[in-house]
N, C-alpha and C positions, 0 to 999 in steps of 0.2 A: 472460720474461713469466709468470705462473702463470696457469691456467686459470681463475681468480676475476678476474685484473684484464681478461679478455676477453671474461668471463660476462655475461650480459644482464640487465637488469633484469626481473624476472618478475613477472608480473601473474597472480593466481588466481583464477580467475572470469571469462567472457564476458557476463554482465549487460551492464545501462547504464554502472554504474560502471566494470568492467572494461573494457570498450571505448572509454570516454570518456578513462580514463586513458593506456593503450595510444595511442590517437588523440593526445592532446594531449601526451604524453611524446615521442612518435615525433616530432615539430615542435620539443620544445625542450630535447631530453636529446641529450648527445653520444653516450651508452650505449645501445647498440640494446635493444630490448626484445621479448620474447615472451609470449606468452597460451596458460595454460593453459584449458582447460575441461573438466568431467567429461562434460556430454552431448554429444551429436552434432551439437548446434546451437547457434549462439549466441542470446541474448538472456534467459534466466535465468528470471523470472516473468512478463518483457515477451514471452511467447511467443503464439502462437495456434494453435488446432485446426482443422481443418476436416472436415466431414462430410459427404456428399450435397449440396453445396452451400452449406450452412451454415457460417458462422466465428464463432469463439468464442475469446474472451482467457480469462487464467487471472482470471475474475470483471472486474469493471471496470478497465481502463486507459485513462482519460483522460488527455490530456495538457494540463496547464495552465504556460503559458508565461508566467513575468513577469519574468525575469530578461534582459536584452539580450542576453549573450553566449551562450546557449541559443537562443534566438531567432536568432541570428546563426548558430550553429552548423545549427540548422534548415535554414535557407535555403540552406545549401551541401549539403547531404542530399539534399534534395528539389527537384525541380524547381517551379516556379510553380503552383498548384494543385494537388498531389499531396498536399498537408494542407488539408482545410477547417476553417475556423473554427464552431464550433456553440455556440450560446448554451443554456445549461445549465436544462433542465426535471425538476426535482426535487421528489418528494412524501414525505408521510408518511401513511401509512393507517394510521387509529385510528377506535375509535368507530364502525366502518361509512363512515367519511368520508375523503376523499382530501384533505389540506391541502395548500398549498405548502409550501415549505421555507424557512427553517429553521421547528419548530414553533416557538419562543419567541417568533417574529415573527409569527406567521399562526395566531393562536388561533378566527378565525372562523370558524363552521360547528360548532365542538364543541358538544354539550349548553351551554343557556346556564347552569348551575349549575357545569359544568367550567371556564366562562370566568370565572365569576366567582371560583371559588377560585384559579385560575392568576392573574389578576390582582390581586387581593387580597393574597396570600402574594407574589408578585412586587414590589409597592408596599412590603409591609412588609421584604422584604430590602433594600432600596433605602436604607430609614430606618436599619437595622440597621448595613448597609455603613458609610453616613456617619458613625457613631459613632467618637469615639475610642478608641484601643484593642481596635477589632475583631480577633479572632483569625485568623489565618490558617488557610485550610483546610487538613487534614492528608489528608483522603483526595477522590477524585473526587467519591464523594457528598456531601462538604462543600462541596464546590467549586458542584455543580450549585445545591445550596439555599441558599449563602450569594448566588449570583449571581443566580439565578432564581427565589429562592421555591419552599416546599414543594409548591405544585400544580403547576408545570411540571415541576418535576427528579420527582415520582412519576408524572406523565402522560406522559412522554417520556425523559427521560435516563437514570432508573434501570432501567426496563425495558428499555429499548433495549439498554443496556451490561450490562445482566445477561445478556443471550441472547446479545451478541457476545462478551465475555470470558469469560463460562462461571464455574468456580470462581474465578477470578482477580480477579474484580469486587470483591468487599472488601476487596482489599488493594491496588487502584489508588491513586496518588497522583495530582493534578493534572498532575505535570509536562510530560504530551505535549499538553495542550489550545490552551497558547498562540496557537497559529496554525490551529487546525481547527475550533475551535467558534466560530460568530458571534456577536458580543457586541452587538445591538442595544439602542438607548438608549430611555429610556423614553417618548419620543414614539412610536418604530416598533413596540413593545410593544402601546400602546393603539393606534394605528393599526390594525396588524394584528388586533387583537381585535373592533375595529367594522367591518371589512372591507375597510379600504384596504391590499390587498397590498402585502406587502414584497419587492421582488423585487431580485436583484443581489447580496445579503449572503452573505459568504463570499469564502474565496479562491479559491473554483473556477467563479466565474459563467460562464464563458467556457471552453472548450476545444478544443484541434484533435483531428485524428484523419486517417489515411490515408485517401485518397478511395476507394480500391479495398479498402479492408475489413483488418482484421486490425491490432494493433498491433505485430505482429513487424515491420511492415514499417520501422519504427524502428530496432530492434537490425540488423536484416540490413542497411539503409543505412549504419550507422555500422561494422559488420562489412568492407562493403568500402570504407568511407574506411581503416580500418585495415590493410586489406590492401594499397590501394593508397599508403598510407605507407611500405611495406616492412616489416611487422610480422606475424610469423606467429602464426596462431593456431591453436594446437593442439589439436581436439576429442577426445572420449573418453580425457581425460587425468584420470584420479582420481587425486588428490594423498591418499597414505595418511600421511606421515610428513615431516615437515621439521625439518632439522638445521641449527638457527641458527647454531651454531658453525663447521662444516666450511660454513655457506650451501650447501645441499644442500636441493632436495625430489626425494622419490622417490614413485613412482607406482604404481599397483597392476601395471601391465606391466612392470616391474622396470625402468625409463627413471632414472638420476639424473641429474639436473638441477642443475648449479652456477648461483650468481643472484649477483648483485652486491647489489642491494637489492629489498625484497619488496613488494608490494603486494595484501593478501589481502582478496576480498570475500565469504569463506565467512563462514556465521553464526559469532560469535565462539565458541560454546561447540565447534562443529567445528574452529577453527583451534586453541584448546587442546588438543584431543584428539589432532589429529595433530602436537602442537609436542614436540619435545624437552625432557627438561629442566625442565618446568615444577616449578616448587614446590607442596610438597602445600598450603600454603595457598591456594593461586593456583589449584589444581585444583578445589578446596573453593570458593573464591569463583566460578569458572566455572559448578560446580553451582548456585549462586544464583540463577544467570540464568534467567527464565522465559519462555516464550512460548505464544502460542495457536495450536492446530493449525484448520486449516480444513477443513469437508468443503462441497461446494456441487455443483449440479446444471447441466449445459448441457442448455437444454430446446429442441428444434424444433418448432414448431408448423407445423402446413398452413394457418393462416391468420393474416392480421394481428394481432397484439397490439392490443387494443381501448383500452389506455390511451394516453395520449399522453406520460406522464413516459419520462426516460432511465434513470432509477432511483428507487427507492421504498423510504424505510424504513417496518419494520415491528415498533412497539414491544410490540404486545399480546403477553400472554406465552401465550396460548394458539396464537398462530399460530406453526406448526412453523419458520418462517423468520424472520431479522432483516433483510434485505434483498433486494431484485430489481432485476434491472438489464434493459434491452430495447437491444441491440447494433442492430437493426434498426429501432428509432426514432430513433437517431441516423445511422445509414445504412443505407440501404435495400440496399446490396451485401451487409452480412453475412448476408442469408437470400434463398433463391431467390425470385422473384417472388410476389406474394401470400402471403409466407409469414412468420413471425417467428424470432427467436432471442433465447432469454433466459440469463441466470445467475441462479440461488437459492442464495443463503447458506443454512446451515441452522444451526439452533441447537443439534443434536445432532451432534455431531461423532463418535458411538462406535455408536450402533445403526444398524441399515439403516436408511435412508429410508422413511418411511412415505410411499409415494408417494400413495397415495389420497386422505390428509390434505392432502398439499403442494400436488396439483392442486384440491383441493377452496380450499384458501385460496387459490391464485392466480385461481381464478375469482371467488371472492367481491372479491378485491381490483381486480378487472378488467385483469389481466394477462394471462386466458386468456377468451375467450366461452365455452366449454364443455369440458370434460373431455375430449371426442373430437378435439379440435384438436390434441394434443400428439402429435407424429410419433415422439418419443423422447426420453429423458431418460438422459444419462451421468451417474454420479456420479465425481468426482475428489477427492481429498485431497490438502492442502498441510502438510505437516510444519510449516514456519515461516511464519507468517504475521503477526500482530502480536506485538512485544515487549512484555512486561509491567512497565511502570513501578512497581514497588512500595517498599518502604522500604529492600531491601537492594539496589536496581538500581544506587543512583550508585556506592556504597562498591565494589561488585562491579567494575562498569565501571572505574571510576577506577584501581585495583588492577590490573587486568589490560592496561589501556593503557599504565601507568607501565613495564608488565614488559616490553611487545611493543617500546615506543620504545626499553628500553635494548637490545634485539636488534637494531634497524634495521628493525622490522617496521610497515609501515602496514595497519592495519586499518580498512576504509572501505567505505561504502554503505550500505544500509539495513539490513542484517544484519551485517554486517564491524563497522560502528558502534555497532550494536545500539540502532537509534533509530525512531521513527516519522518517514516521510518521504513525499516523491512523486517521482514518476519526473525530473521537473526536479532535484530537490535530488540525486539520485542521479549524473545527469552533472553538476554542479557538484562533486560530490564526486571524481570522476574528473579534474576539471579541477585543484583541488587536490591530489591525489595526485600527478599528474603535475609540479606544480611543486616538492615535495616531493622527486622522482627528481632532478630536473635540477638542484637546488639544493647 
C-alpha cells in the first residue's frame, strides 16, 4: 500500500470552516483527517483578545443562526445557557442624530427637507422600477439609486460604502447585496419616515453570543469536539508549497505531508501563490482578485458606554470611522464592572489613526461621555477583510475554481470561496466540504 493510500484528508486552516470540515468529515469519512493551522490557536478571524479584564473580538462577530443544522451543532457544543440570545440594537448616526437601523426604513428624526427628498425620490424610483424594460443595475451605486432613490442613496448608501470600500467603491457590482441589505416595502419606508419605528428588518435581528464573553468560545468548543473525534489539529504549521501532482503539502518548518484530498480555507490568492504548476493565465486571474484591508481600534473605557446600541453605522464623510460596536452593551462580561469595550472601524487604513479626532467623534456620537473615559486604544490591522465584487470578480473566480477542481482541491469558507458571508455560512461550508471528502 502506498503512502498516499494511507494519507489523510488534509484541511488547511482551523477557522470555522476548517473546524467544521474536520468535525463533520471525522463522522462521515472512512479516511482519517488532519488539520494544519498557521497560528498558535484555532479560530481564524473568530478569535478574541483580552487585556486588563476587557475582551475584544476581531471587530463584531455576532452569531446569527437560522439553519437548523447549525443550531443543532451549537446545542452539542455548548451547555444550556452558555449561549445567550440577544435582540439586535443597531443605529445610524448622521446629521447629529441617532436613527434606528435600517436607514431606509427609519427616516424620522432627520431634517424635514432631507426626509422630503428621500421620500420623493424613493417613490420616483418605485415608479421607474415598475416600467417595462428597466435596465438592471451595473454597479452597487446604480442598485442603491434604483432601489431606494437618489435621496436615500446619497444620504446613506453612497457615503457609508465609500468609507467602507475605499478606492474599490466605484467598481463594486451589486452581486454581494442580495441577503445583506434590508429591502423594506413602500409602507415600511413611509411609516418609518413619519415616526413609526420599523424594527426587525434584515437577516440579523437576533443573534447569539457566549455568555462568558468572547466569540473565541465557539472555535474553541469546535476544536475540542474535533480533537474528541480523533482528528489532530497541528498548529503553527505554515504551509509554503502545495504539490498537487505528488499530493504533498510542504511547511515552513520542512515537514512534507502527503494527503488524499485537500480542503483549503486559505484566502484564494494565498492558495494560488502556494500551488505548484499554476498556468500563467490563472496566476494573472488570481492577481485580478481584490480585497479590502481593515484597520480598527479596540477601545477600553473606564465608564459605561452611554449609547444603547450594539453597533452603529456612521456614513458622514467627516467622521473618521464608519462603524462602531459596543461589546459591553451586548454582554456586560466583555468589560470590567462599570467599564465598556468598543471596536472602532476606521475609514483610513494607511495613515496612523488620529486619536483625538476619533475620540471626538465617539463623544459626539454618544459612544463616550468624555475623552477622559478612554483607558486605552489598541490599533489592529486585518489584511483580508472584505472581498471586492467588481466586474472581473466572477470570471477570475470561475477560472480558478475550475482549475482547483481538476486538481482535487476544494477551496471554501469566506476567503477560500472568495465571497461575503456570515459565521453560520462558514460552518455550513465546512459541512459541505466534509460531504465532498466522504463522497
